[in-house]
Residue, then its C-alpha position, 0 to 999 in steps of 0.5 A: m507659936a504666935d497663934g497659941l500665945a494669942k489664944k492663951e492671952r484671949h483666954r486669960k482676958k476672958m477669965r479676968e473679965r469673968r472675975q471682974a463681973k462676979k464682983l459686980t452687984d447692985q444690992g445683991t443683984p448680979l450685974a452683967l458687964l459690957h465691954l464696948e471696944p470700938q477700936h476693933m471697928t474697921k467699918h461703920i456699923t451695918d444694918a446686919q450688925l445692928r440686928d446681930l446686936v439686937y439678937y445678942s442683947v436678948l438671946a443668951d446663945s447669940p454670938p458677940l460682935p467684934f466691937c462688943h461683948i458682954t460678960r455674964n450675958s445670960l443676965v441680959q434679957r431685955l433691950v429698949i431702943l429709942f429711935v430719933d431719926d433726925f439726930d445728926i452726928t454733926w451735933m456731936g462734933v463730926p465735921v459738917s463735911r462728913t468726909d473721913v467720918p470715924t467709926s466711933v466718937d469718944l464722947a469724953s473727947v468731944s468739945n463742948d462747942a458741939v450742941a449735943k455735948a453741951n446740952m445732953p449731960h445725961l447722954t454723955s454720962i450714960f454712954s461712952h461712945m457714939l458708934i457710927t452707922n451706915l444703914r441702907v434699905k435695899s428696897m429703896r434707892y434713897s430711903t430716909k427711914p433707915i430703921a427698916g434696915l434694923i427691924q427687917s431680918p432675912l428669912t431663913l430657908n426653913r422659914k421660906d419653906q414654912i411660908k410656902t407650905d402654909l400658903e399652899k395649905r390655905a389655897e387648898e382649904t379655900k378652893g372653890d371660894k374665890y374670895q376666902l383666900f384673900s379674906l382675914s381668918l380669925e387668927d389674922m384678925r386677932k393678930a391685926g388688932y381687929p374687933i372680934p365679933p361674938s359670932l366668931d368667938a363666943s367668949v367675946s363681949l362687945q363694949d358699950e355702944w359697939k354692935e355686930t353686923r347682922p347674921g346673913s342667910g348663907a348666900p354666896k359672898r357679895l362685895m362691899a367696900v367702906d371708908c371713913e373720915m375722922v376728925l380729932t375731938t377731945q376723946g381722940r379721933e372720931l367718925a365724921r363720914v362713912s361711905i360704902v360702895g357696892e360690888d359694881g362701884e355704886v355708892v350705897l351710903d355716904e353719910f356725914v356723922k356728928p361726933e359726940n365730943p367737941i371737935l379740936d381739929y377737923l383734919t381737913e387736909f386729910s379728911g376733907i371735913t370742914k366746920d361748915i359741914m359739921d355744923q350742918t350735920q345731924c346724924s349721930l354715930r348710933r344712927a350711922q351704925k343703923h344705916v351701915r347694919k341695914l346694908i351689911d350682914h354676914d353675907v357681905l365680904l367687907v373690903g377696906h384699906s386699914l379696915d380695922m380703923d374704919l370698924n373701930a371708928l364705926k364701933l362695929a364688928h364684922p366677921c368677913c373682912a379683906d384689907t388691901s393694906l395687908l394684901y399688898d406690900s409697901p416698897r419699904g417692906p414690913p412693918f411699913q404700910p402701903s398707902l392707898r394713894g400709892l397702890t392706886k397709882a401703881f396698880l390702877k393707874r389713877a390718881i386719888q387724894i390729890n388735895r384731900h381725902d374723899s371717902v367715896q373715892d377711897a372706898k372705890a379704890s379699895l374695892d378695885l384693888f381687891q378685885l384686881k388682887v383676886q383676878r391676878g392671884i395671891k402673889f400679885g402686889r407682893h414685892g417678894l422680899p425675903m424678909e420678916l420682922i425681927f420681932d416675929r423671929l424672936k417670938r417664934q424662936d424663943g417666945r420673946d415679947s416685943l412692942i413697937m411704939q411710935s409718936l406722931a402728931p394727931a393729924r398724921p397718918s401712921t407709917f406702920q401697918s395697922g396689921l401689927g395689932n397689939l405689937y404696935q402702939r401709937h402716941d400723940s406726943d413724945d411725952a406720952l411715948v416716953a411715959a409708955v416706954v417707962d410703963q412697958c420696959k419691964n414687960q417686953h424683951l424688945l421695945l422699939a420706940q420712935t420719937q417725933g424727933c428733935s429737928i428744928y423744922e416741922q415734919n409736915a410731909e405725909d409718909d407715902d410710898d408713891s413719893g419714892g422719898d420714904g417720908l421726905n420733909t416738905t420744909v427745906p432745912p437750913m444749910v448749916l447747923s451751928y454747934n454752939p447753942n448760943h448760935d442755934p437755940a432751937v436745936a439746943k432746946r430740942v436736944a436738951k429735951l431729948d436728953d431728959y427723955i433719955h434720962t427718964i427712960y434709963q432710970a426706969l429700966p430694970l437692971n441689966t437691960a440693954f439700952m440703945v439710942l439710934g439716930g437716922i439719916g443726917q440733915n443737909q439742905r443741899f441733899q434735901l433740895m436734890l432729893k426733892k428734884y429727883l423725886a419730882f423728875e422720877q414721878r414725872r418720868k414714870s407718869k409720862t405726863t406732859v402737863g406743867e414745866p419739864i424737869d431736867w435731871t443731869v448725870e452730874e446731878q445724879k452723881e452729886l445726889d448719890e455722893l450726898y446720900g452716901q454721906m447722909r446715911k451715916g448715923a449715930c448709935f449709942f449702946t449701954l447696959k443699965k447698972 
């Protein structure tokens, strides 16, 4: 009897919501109606629930969530996610202790003493609640980039079988050629954003200053590996050094190259290039192309790590390529890119890029990793994680278009795979990122944009797989952030800027577009210090080195770190519909 009455009441509620939604229009455009009911949340939101919310926002036949449903959800076709990985829930009134954190926070009830409430009027008017997430990347013990938990989706059994069938088919097709299975097909090159040579596609025309490598004689493929170093100029990153090694590891070319445009930053920390080197360099890009094309023809299988970036810097197209950044997995899974340093340390047991990058050293490492892959087989270097990107699933199942955007300082390397190709855009500032979101939000069904963040300390650390810290900052943050902007003007300024970005994006969204602002891991000095010590201890333990001072790591410290990480994993999620 009680169940029957409850069922009837749910039906009546649904009918009331439909009648209410039918009355909602904007200049004749019907509107969907969001029902956010955080009172039905019994736990903090998991990565699986966030993925379900993504699917529900862009696929009309996806089921609703217990705390969120949309009347006339077929009108919702797009979702824009703004990811601010260092937005801290304590900035919106959650106690610094992070104990007994609620499942949601009603923004109307937050005191103006909270720095985000006081400085983010647009956010608090657009969204009604801050939902608390508890994200974790299963492949990383202490991941500081929980965005992976959102965008990685478990493979279905059918998809697993399809991948296995495709791999077996390609292995059979390439039987007898020991390199072809590991090289990029034309489809692979297109997907990864490689320059396509006209010899593979007659409809392609290369742009001015671009060249294709020379035709070969049809002889068996021989290996060469290339690596380039770049500097930042007024026109972006330009070639400053190119190094090529032969199959035996012998250096066959190592040339510094003078950029055509004025240099803004030598990127010495990453490139090893200095002003003195460039002042003495006479070789132009055109001459460097000639040197490379004398060595490399179509009989060469060219190997590199993120090779597409090297070819773009050289303005060369080559039909036979192998990319170690795609042949090996990152511990974080897709779409994160494994670092060459991390792969070399893990599989070749040697250290590179200790103080700065060296293109000869890097080219040799890429070559050795490729040869090891050929020797050990196609599954070597794969973590076997049964995951795919939600973008791929949406495209495969429903033809939905997606785009990932990332804002990074010009000197910082990308943390995402170059193999994402046209699915990925990199921008040098948050201003440029937001402008791109405004431009693309009408064209994409799912758009994920990651800002540089609103932290008050610099983001200096390079994302690196062998650090184990998933992009850990080298700068230690202060112990406590004041919630009063008068006490913490730096945070107040950053969150106010973020509020402007949120307002700009929201105003540009088409009607009925779902909009999510997602925060990442929290900020706490003790946690950062403990994590740094743990990573140093683990690196020393795994390397079995006896050089330098020993590092002690106790059971009590391990327990404290685990407890702190459990607290810091709690993040913020804001969700609404454009109306």
